[in-house]
C-alpha positions as CSV (number, residue, x, y, z in Angstrom):
1,M,0.1,-0.1,0.1
2,S,1.4,3.5,-1.1
3,R,2.7,5.5,1.9
4,S,3.5,8.8,0.2
5,P,1.3,11.2,-1.6
6,K,4.3,12.4,-3.6
7,L,5.3,11.7,-7.1
8,R,8.5,10.3,-7.5
9,Y,10.8,10.9,-10.6
10,R,14.3,10.4,-11.6
11,S,14.3,7.8,-8.8
12,S,16.1,10.3,-6.0
13,M,13.7,13.2,-6.3
14,V,10.0,13.8,-5.3
15,I,7.1,16.3,-6.6
16,P,5.3,17.9,-3.7
17,T,1.5,17.3,-4.1
18,A,0.7,20.9,-3.8
19,V,3.2,21.7,-6.4
20,R,1.8,19.2,-8.8
21,A,-1.6,20.4,-8.2
22,I,-1.2,23.7,-9.2
23,V,1.0,22.7,-12.4
24,L,-1.9,20.5,-13.1
25,D,-4.9,23.2,-12.5
26,R,-3.1,25.5,-15.0
27,F,-2.5,22.9,-17.5
28,R,-6.1,21.4,-17.4
29,Q,-7.4,25.4,-17.8
30,M,-6.3,24.4,-21.9
31,D,-8.5,22.6,-24.1
32,S,-7.4,18.9,-25.3
33,R,-5.5,20.2,-28.6
34,H,-3.3,22.8,-26.4
35,R,-2.7,20.2,-24.1
36,D,-1.5,17.8,-26.5
37,V,0.7,20.6,-27.9
38,V,2.5,21.2,-24.6
39,M,2.9,17.4,-23.6
40,C,4.5,16.8,-26.8
41,A,6.6,20.0,-26.0
42,A,7.7,18.3,-22.9
43,A,8.3,15.0,-24.5
44,I,11.2,17.2,-26.3
45,G,12.7,18.8,-22.9
46,L,12.9,21.4,-20.8
47,R,13.9,23.5,-23.6
48,F,12.6,23.3,-27.3
49,D,12.6,25.0,-30.7
50,L,9.6,25.7,-32.3
51,H,10.3,23.9,-35.7
52,V,11.3,20.8,-33.7
53,L,7.6,21.3,-32.1
54,L,5.9,21.6,-35.2
55,A,7.4,18.6,-37.0
56,A,6.7,16.3,-34.0
57,A,3.0,17.8,-32.9
58,A,0.0,16.6,-34.7
59,Y,-1.6,20.1,-35.0
60,G,-0.8,22.8,-37.6
61,E,1.1,26.0,-37.0
62,E,-1.7,28.1,-35.8
63,D,-2.9,25.3,-33.2
64,V,0.9,24.9,-31.9
65,R,1.5,28.6,-31.5
66,A,-1.7,29.0,-29.9
67,G,-0.7,26.3,-27.4
68,I,2.4,27.8,-26.5
69,D,1.0,31.1,-26.3
70,L,-1.5,29.8,-24.0
71,A,1.0,28.1,-22.1
72,R,3.0,31.1,-21.7
73,S,-0.1,33.0,-20.4
74,L,-0.8,30.5,-17.9
75,E,3.1,30.5,-16.5
76,L,4.0,26.8,-17.6
77,V,6.4,28.2,-20.6
78,V,8.7,31.0,-21.3
79,A,10.1,32.3,-24.3
80,R,14.1,32.0,-24.2
81,E,15.8,35.6,-24.1
82,G,18.1,36.3,-27.5
83,A,16.5,33.3,-29.5
84,L,13.8,33.6,-32.1
85,D,10.9,30.9,-31.4
86,C,13.0,29.4,-28.6
87,Y,11.2,28.3,-25.4
88,A,11.6,26.3,-22.0
89,F,9.3,25.2,-19.4
90,R,9.2,27.7,-16.5
91,H,11.1,25.4,-14.2
92,A,12.3,21.6,-14.5
93,L,9.3,20.4,-12.2
94,T,6.7,21.7,-14.5
95,R,8.0,20.1,-17.4
96,D,8.4,17.0,-15.3
97,I,5.0,17.0,-13.9
98,I,3.6,17.5,-17.5
99,Y,5.6,14.8,-19.0
100,A,4.3,12.4,-16.3
101,E,0.8,13.4,-17.3
102,L,1.7,12.5,-20.9
103,L,2.6,8.9,-19.7
104,A,-0.5,8.7,-17.4
105,V,-2.8,9.8,-20.5
106,R,-1.5,7.2,-22.5
107,M,-1.9,4.4,-19.4
108,R,-5.2,5.6,-18.9
109,P,-7.4,3.3,-21.1
110,L,-5.3,0.1,-19.6
111,H,-6.1,1.3,-15.8
112,R,-10.0,1.7,-17.1
113,R,-9.9,-1.7,-18.4
114,I,-8.2,-2.8,-15.0
115,V,-10.9,-0.8,-12.8
116,R,-13.8,-2.7,-14.9
117,A,-12.1,-6.1,-14.3
118,L,-11.7,-5.7,-10.4
119,E,-15.5,-4.3,-10.2
120,R,-16.6,-7.4,-11.2
121,T,-15.1,-9.4,-8.9
122,Y,-15.0,-6.9,-6.1
123,A,-17.1,-7.7,-2.8
124,P,-17.3,-5.3,0.4
125,G,-14.5,-6.0,2.5
126,D,-12.4,-7.5,0.0
127,A,-8.5,-6.2,-0.1
128,S,-9.0,-5.4,-3.8
129,L,-10.5,-1.9,-2.7
130,S,-7.1,-0.4,-2.6
131,E,-6.2,-2.0,-6.0
132,L,-9.7,-0.5,-7.1
133,A,-8.6,3.0,-5.4
134,Y,-5.2,3.1,-7.2
135,H,-6.6,2.3,-10.7
136,A,-9.5,4.1,-10.5
137,W,-7.3,7.3,-9.6
138,A,-4.6,6.3,-12.6
139,S,-7.5,6.0,-14.9
140,G,-8.2,9.8,-14.6
141,N,-11.8,9.0,-14.1
142,P,-13.0,11.5,-10.9
143,R,-16.3,9.6,-10.3
144,K,-14.8,6.2,-9.8
145,S,-11.2,8.0,-7.9
146,L,-13.7,9.6,-5.4
147,R,-15.8,6.6,-5.0
148,Y,-13.2,4.2,-4.5
149,N,-10.2,6.3,-2.6
150,E,-12.8,8.0,-0.6
151,R,-14.0,4.6,0.5
152,A,-10.6,3.0,1.1
153,G,-9.7,6.3,3.0
154,D,-12.7,5.9,5.6
155,E,-11.8,2.3,5.9
156,A,-8.0,3.4,6.7
157,I,-9.3,5.8,9.4
158,S,-11.2,3.0,10.7
159,L,-8.2,1.1,11.2
160,R,-6.3,4.2,12.3
161,A,-4.1,4.2,9.3
162,G,-3.8,7.8,8.9
163,R,-1.0,7.9,6.5
164,D,-2.9,5.6,3.8
165,A,-6.1,7.6,4.5
166,R,-4.3,10.8,3.6
167,V,-2.8,9.2,0.4
168,Y,-6.3,8.2,-0.6
169,F,-8.1,11.3,0.3
170,I,-5.2,13.2,-1.9
171,R,-5.7,11.3,-4.9
172,A,-9.4,11.5,-4.7
173,R,-9.2,15.5,-4.1
174,N,-6.4,16.1,-7.0
175,L,-8.9,14.9,-9.7
176,L,-11.9,17.1,-8.3
177,G,-12.6,20.8,-9.0
178,V,-11.7,23.4,-5.9
179,D,-15.4,24.4,-5.5
180,S,-17.1,21.1,-5.4
181,T,-18.9,19.9,-2.4
182,A,-16.5,16.6,-2.7
183,Y,-13.5,18.4,-2.4
184,R,-14.5,20.4,0.3
185,R,-15.7,17.1,2.2
186,L,-12.2,15.4,1.5
187,T,-10.6,18.7,2.7
188,R,-12.2,18.2,6.2
189,K,-11.4,14.8,6.3
190,L,-7.7,15.5,5.4
191,C,-7.6,18.4,8.2
192,A,-9.0,15.8,10.6
193,I,-6.0,13.5,10.2
194,T,-3.5,16.3,10.8
195,E,-5.4,17.2,14.0
196,A,-5.8,13.7,15.1
197,E,-2.2,13.0,14.7
198,P,0.4,13.3,17.5
199,P,2.8,16.5,17.5
200,D,6.2,15.5,16.3
201,P,8.4,15.1,18.9
202,G,11.3,16.7,17.4
C-alpha cells in the first residue's frame, strides 16, 4: 500500500503534491488540443524549439503557436531570451509534471480496463478495494476515483492508518474541482487526520 502522497521521479527526487496540483490546475485550463501540444513539448525536453515542436506535433502551426501562447499566459512556458521561437518550461518540475501527465494519459485506457475487471470481482471487505482505489485514480476518472479512494480512506481511518487515508483522500481530491462539495468534504477529512496525529517530538 502506498505510503507517500508525492509523485516520485528520476529515482531520487519527489514532487510535492501541492506543486503538482498547481501545475495541473493551470494545465487543465487548456483545451485538449493545446494540452497535446504542451505534452509534446514536454517530451522534447526542458527547452524546445518551435520548428522541432511543429515537426513532432499532430497539429498545424496555428494550433501549436496558440498552445504555446496559452502555456506562456498560464506561466507554464517562457520564451528564451535572445532566441527566436525558442522556449523553455518555467521550471524543470513543471516539465516533469506535464511529462508524467503524458505518460499517464497513454496508460489511462489500460487502468480503466483494470478497474472494470476488478469491479466484476469486488466484494465489500475485499482487499482489492486498495487496488480499485489506485487504478480508478490512475485511470483519471473523477467519479470512480472519488468513490473508491474515499471509501478506502474511510476504511483506513477506521483501522487507524492515517498515512494511508491521507494518500487516498489526496488522490481523490486532486481530480476534483476546488469548488465542488466533494473537494471540500475531502479537505475536512484531511484536516481531521492532521488534527488527530500526535505532534512531532522533534
